[in-house]
C-alpha positions in Angstrom: 75.2 127.5 111.4 72.8 127.0 114.2 72.8 123.5 115.8 69.6 121.8 116.6 68.9 121.3 120.3 66.1 119.7 122.2 63.9 121.7 124.7 66.5 121.3 127.5 69.4 122.7 125.4 71.1 119.3 124.7 72.2 118.4 121.1 69.6 116.7 119.1 69.5 112.9 118.6 71.0 113.4 115.1 73.9 115.4 116.5 74.5 112.6 119.1 74.6 110.0 116.3 77.2 112.0 114.4 79.4 112.3 117.5 79.0 108.6 118.3 79.9 107.7 114.7 83.1 109.9 114.8 84.2 108.3 118.1 83.6 104.8 116.8 85.7 105.5 113.7 88.5 107.0 115.8 88.5 104.0 118.2 88.6 101.4 115.3 91.4 103.3 113.6 93.4 103.3 116.9 93.0 99.6 117.4 93.9 98.8 113.8 97.1 100.9 114.0 98.3 99.2 117.3 97.6 95.8 115.8 99.9 96.5 112.9 102.8 97.4 115.1 103.6 93.7 115.9 103.0 92.2 112.5 105.7 89.6 111.9 107.0 89.5 108.3 106.7 86.1 106.6 109.9 84.1 106.2 111.4 85.0 102.8 112.0 82.3 100.1 115.8 82.0 99.9 118.3 80.4 97.6 119.6 77.0 98.7 122.9 78.5 99.9 121.2 81.2 102.0 119.4 81.1 105.3 116.3 83.1 106.2 116.9 85.5 109.1 114.2 87.3 111.0 114.6 90.4 113.1 112.2 92.7 114.8 110.0 93.9 111.9 112.1 92.6 109.0 113.2 89.4 107.3 116.2 88.8 104.9 118.1 86.1 103.2 121.8 85.9 104.3 124.6 83.7 102.9 125.1 80.5 104.9 128.3 80.1 106.9 130.7 77.4 105.4 134.1 75.9 105.6 134.1 74.1 102.2 132.2 74.1 99.0 130.2 70.9 99.8 128.2 72.9 102.4 126.9 75.4 99.9 124.2 73.4 97.9 125.8 74.0 94.5 127.4 77.4 95.3 131.0 77.9 96.4 132.5 78.8 99.9 134.3 82.1 99.8 136.5 83.1 102.8 137.4 86.6 103.7 138.8 88.5 106.7 136.1 90.6 108.5 135.8 92.6 111.7 133.3 90.7 114.0 131.5 92.3 117.0 130.0 90.0 119.6 127.1 91.8 121.2 123.9 91.3 123.2 120.7 91.9 121.2 116.9 91.6 121.8 115.3 89.1 119.5 111.7 88.0 118.9 111.0 84.4 119.9 110.5 82.0 117.0 107.0 81.1 115.9 103.8 83.1 116.3 103.8 86.2 118.5 103.4 85.4 122.2 102.5 87.9 124.9 103.1 86.0 128.1 103.5 89.1 130.2 100.3 90.7 128.8 101.9 94.0 127.9 100.4 94.1 124.4 103.7 93.4 122.6 105.4 90.2 121.3 107.7 88.8 123.9 111.5 89.2 123.1 114.5 87.7 124.8 118.2 88.6 125.0 120.7 86.7 123.0 124.4 87.1 122.0 124.9 87.6 118.3 127.9 88.2 116.1 127.7 91.2 113.7 130.1 91.9 110.9 131.4 95.4 111.0 133.2 95.5 107.6 136.4 94.0 106.1 139.6 93.8 108.2 142.1 96.5 107.4 145.5 95.4 105.9 147.1 95.6 109.4 144.4 93.4 110.9 143.3 95.8 113.7 139.6 96.6 113.6 138.2 99.8 114.8 135.3 97.8 116.2 135.4 94.1 117.1 138.1 91.6 116.2 139.5 90.4 112.8 138.3 86.8 111.9 138.4 84.7 108.8 134.9 83.7 107.8 133.5 81.6 105.0 130.1 82.3 103.4 128.3 80.6 100.5 128.1 82.6 97.2 126.7 81.7 93.8 
């Protein structure tokens, strides 16, 4: 297929329009993709005995910690022995996305967080973390 060219050998105006349109579509697609990277999921609607927990890119309902049934809004407090790991994590700041350092991403901060690593073995020695008794609300 022969391309149309003007008398100096440059692509025709129609050819330039096609190139410009393709570049515009590519640029808009790139911007839309990068904007979706920092979308924060909405806080889920949880049962009265659960708490909404947000992490980077996800949200979930988790059972609330308790010591007695009266703290569980109609559910019951269930205790169990679990392996707990205390670790440093990066978390998103609460509220809308803020970019105070102008790097194009939501700001995050370091925090200490406990993570359950499974039930305690019968001998009470966890492969990871330490064995603790924890109560959580359950229906």
